[in-house]
C-alpha positions in Angstrom: -35.9 67.9 -11.3 -33.4 65.1 -11.4 -35.8 62.7 -13.1 -35.8 64.9 -16.2 -32.7 63.5 -17.7 -33.2 59.7 -17.5 -29.9 58.7 -16.1 -26.8 59.7 -14.4 -24.1 57.3 -13.7 -21.7 57.4 -11.1 -18.4 55.3 -11.2 -17.5 54.9 -7.5 -14.0 53.7 -6.8 -12.3 53.0 -3.6 -15.0 51.3 -1.5 -13.3 49.7 1.3 -14.1 46.1 2.3 -12.5 44.0 5.0 -9.4 43.9 3.1 -9.3 47.6 1.9 -9.4 46.4 -1.6 -10.5 48.8 -4.3 -13.7 48.1 -6.2 -15.5 50.0 -8.9 -19.2 50.3 -8.9 -21.5 51.9 -11.5 -24.7 53.5 -10.3 -27.5 54.5 -12.5 -30.0 57.0 -11.3 -33.3 57.9 -13.0 -36.0 55.9 -14.9 -38.3 56.0 -17.8 -37.8 57.8 -21.1 -39.7 61.1 -20.7 -37.0 63.7 -19.9 -36.4 67.0 -21.2 -33.2 68.6 -22.8 -32.3 70.6 -19.8 -30.4 68.2 -17.5 -27.4 68.2 -17.1 -27.5 71.3 -19.5 -29.9 73.0 -21.9 -28.6 71.6 -25.2 -30.5 74.3 -27.2 -29.0 77.4 -25.5 -25.3 78.1 -25.0 -25.6 78.8 -21.4 -27.2 77.0 -18.4 -26.8 75.9 -14.8 -28.5 73.0 -13.3 -28.5 71.6 -9.8 -29.4 68.0 -8.9 -29.6 66.1 -5.7 -29.1 62.4 -5.5 -30.1 60.7 -2.2 -28.2 58.2 -0.4 -30.7 55.6 -1.4 -30.2 56.4 -5.1 -26.6 56.2 -4.6 -27.1 52.6 -3.1 -26.0 53.8 0.3 -22.3 53.4 -0.7 -19.4 55.8 -0.1 -16.0 56.1 -2.0 -14.2 58.2 -4.5 -16.1 59.3 -7.6 -13.8 59.5 -10.6 -16.4 60.0 -13.5 -19.9 60.9 -14.3 -22.1 60.3 -17.4 -25.2 61.8 -18.8 -27.2 61.0 -21.7 -27.4 63.4 -24.6 -31.0 64.5 -25.1 -30.7 65.5 -28.8 -29.1 64.2 -31.8 -27.1 67.4 -32.5 -23.3 67.6 -32.5 -22.5 70.3 -29.9 -19.2 71.7 -28.6 -19.8 72.7 -24.9 -17.6 74.3 -22.3 -18.8 72.9 -18.9 -17.8 72.9 -15.3 -19.1 70.2 -13.0 -19.3 70.8 -9.1 -20.0 68.2 -6.6 -20.7 68.3 -2.7 -21.9 66.1 0.0 -25.2 67.5 1.5 -27.8 66.8 3.9 -30.4 68.4 1.6 -32.9 66.1 0.1 -34.8 68.4 -2.2 -35.0 72.0 -3.3 -37.6 74.2 -1.7 -38.0 76.5 -4.6 -36.6 77.5 -8.0 -34.1 79.8 -6.3 -32.9 77.2 -3.7 -29.4 76.7 -5.1 -26.1 75.6 -3.5 -23.4 78.0 -2.7 -20.3 76.5 -4.7 -16.7 77.3 -4.4 -13.7 76.4 -6.4 -13.3 73.5 -3.8 -16.4 71.9 -5.1 -15.1 72.0 -8.9 -14.4 68.4 -10.0 -14.4 69.0 -13.8 -13.7 71.9 -16.1 -13.2 71.7 -19.8 -14.6 71.4 -23.4 -16.5 68.5 -24.7 -18.2 67.7 -28.0 -21.4 65.8 -27.8 -21.3 63.1 -30.4 -24.8 63.8 -31.9 -26.3 60.5 -30.8 -29.6 61.0 -29.2 -29.6 58.9 -25.8 -25.8 58.3 -26.2 -23.7 58.5 -23.1 -21.2 61.3 -22.5 -18.7 60.4 -19.9 -16.8 63.0 -17.9 -13.5 61.9 -16.4 -13.2 64.1 -13.2 -10.0 66.2 -13.1 -10.4 66.0 -9.2 -11.7 62.9 -7.9 -14.6 63.6 -5.5 -14.7 62.0 -2.0 -18.3 60.9 -1.6 -19.3 60.2 2.0 -22.3 58.1 1.5 -25.1 60.7 2.2 -26.8 62.7 -0.3 -24.9 64.1 -3.4 -25.4 67.5 -5.0 -24.3 67.9 -8.6 -24.1 71.2 -10.5 -23.4 71.4 -14.2 -22.5 75.0 -15.4 -22.5 75.3 -19.2 -20.6 78.5 -19.9 -20.3 78.0 -23.6 -21.6 81.5 -24.4 -24.8 83.5 -24.3 -28.0 82.4 -25.9 -27.7 82.0 -29.7 -30.9 82.1 -31.6 
């Protein structure tokens, strides 16, 4: 499921070296150009929920504080969206079925707000997290909840 959206980029800050110096690392996950308009959210509809798992290997086996996440826009439409983004550390590596979702709480909410997609197909949309996420270095679960409204035809 996570491969449908070509890339997700994580900015990881606060990686501690021997001197406890802060370093920023950009991580890109995904490959190829064949993706659908459903991750992180269904751009055609005004409501969707998606869950993705990024493995420790995909996250380059690093740990630190995630301060932003970016996704590529699948279409060339200018869209106003109301999104909530949740993150959590998990041992889960994959989903066993289409109903195998994460239970999320307000503690997992890292971003909530309105965003306007610029209308540039394959353009990056970066979300600065309102609550930086402490990533422990294992698998990372990301949920994007598009609560713009009900489906509009």
